[in-house]
Phi, psi and omega in degrees: 000127178267128179237126179251117178260119184122122185249344185255346184294139174302316181292321179297314180293325177296317179296321179299313179299319180298314181293324177297317178298324181277357181059042178254127183287146178204166175239129178247122181229163176271174180298329182283349185254016184302327182300336180298333184297331182297340180280351181267120186275331183286171178300134185247125174259106189257121173262120180251116177253103185274168180247164188206033189286329181224159178300329180294340181289343180301319180294319181296320180295320177294322179295326176294316179297325178294323178293319180294324182301333182281348181285147179264148174054073178211162171231134183264133173246115186238115175283114176252211182224141177293347178300336179293336174274319190278327194238003187296335182269359180284153185298325186268012182301316184289349178268354184263108184295330180295310180295319180298318180298312181295320180296315181294317179295317178302311183297324178293316180298313182298324183278336191239348185250144180269333182226116180201153166235119176258122180258112175272103190257152176275201177288122180257133178234154181182185189295323187258027177296151175296138184295341183274355177293151180302323181304309182285326180295315179301314183296323179294317181292323177294317179302317184266007177056045179251154184294139178254123181262152173055068177260124183266127181248000182254351178254132182250144179230150173261130184249122182240134179288145184304322181296324179294319178297317181295327176293324176295314177306311183298320179299315183283343173297330183266006179252148182259058177266111184290316181223113184207140171250123184250115177268118187255139175213127181265356181068027172251073190257120184219151165268177188291327177296315179294324179297317179295319178299320179292323177296320178300319180294315181294319181278351182056046183253136176270068185279118186241008179293140179285131181278136177272089188277132179252126177265100182255192180299128184293129179248115177262134179282113178283336178239089183237024177262131183301136178296130185285156173069017175228140176260110184263148179291130175294143186301320180300318178292319179295323179298322181297334181283337189238340185245353179271000000 
């Protein structure tokens, strides 16, 4: 039985749509409904999509994990971030609530759970992304030929299409890995200047606004090798699905 905890997350909703297309049954519950899982007798594959909006949420996420730990017969699937490999040694790591939340949750899972798959994922993009993400904001500004402020050219990100991530999830559902951390890379690695150039190409826009480039702390990808045995969508092809 597949159980998805989290109803508002982009990744949670993307997984739900994917499973519906595949005609795979699942149960979607909120954080407050975790006790319902105890009524399910069969083996439970639990996907936990945590939130990270404020530093105070770190405590809440650990309390959710403690509740899940009390459930019988389950395996936890936890989407974390590849940033824990790439950026942990940077000076501003401890100021980033997103990285801190993922790091703390990972350490709790590893220390307290007998069966888990932790997926360290890169930047995921897709149709139902929040409009305030840089990815969607850049495409909107390029479309409307408006100036883009604060473009970082020294930090690189790997961009993975939502369908590819869901295929990875499905693959590991069928594997009997009791304890595993999966570092994912789709080999679509771009800085923000390169991303904007690719958007211009996909949109066929003659965008001539001068970019306000920010030279920040250089980020080198420590894990930039493409994940084996998966065919990932090229970013240019993926962009055509969501911004045209």
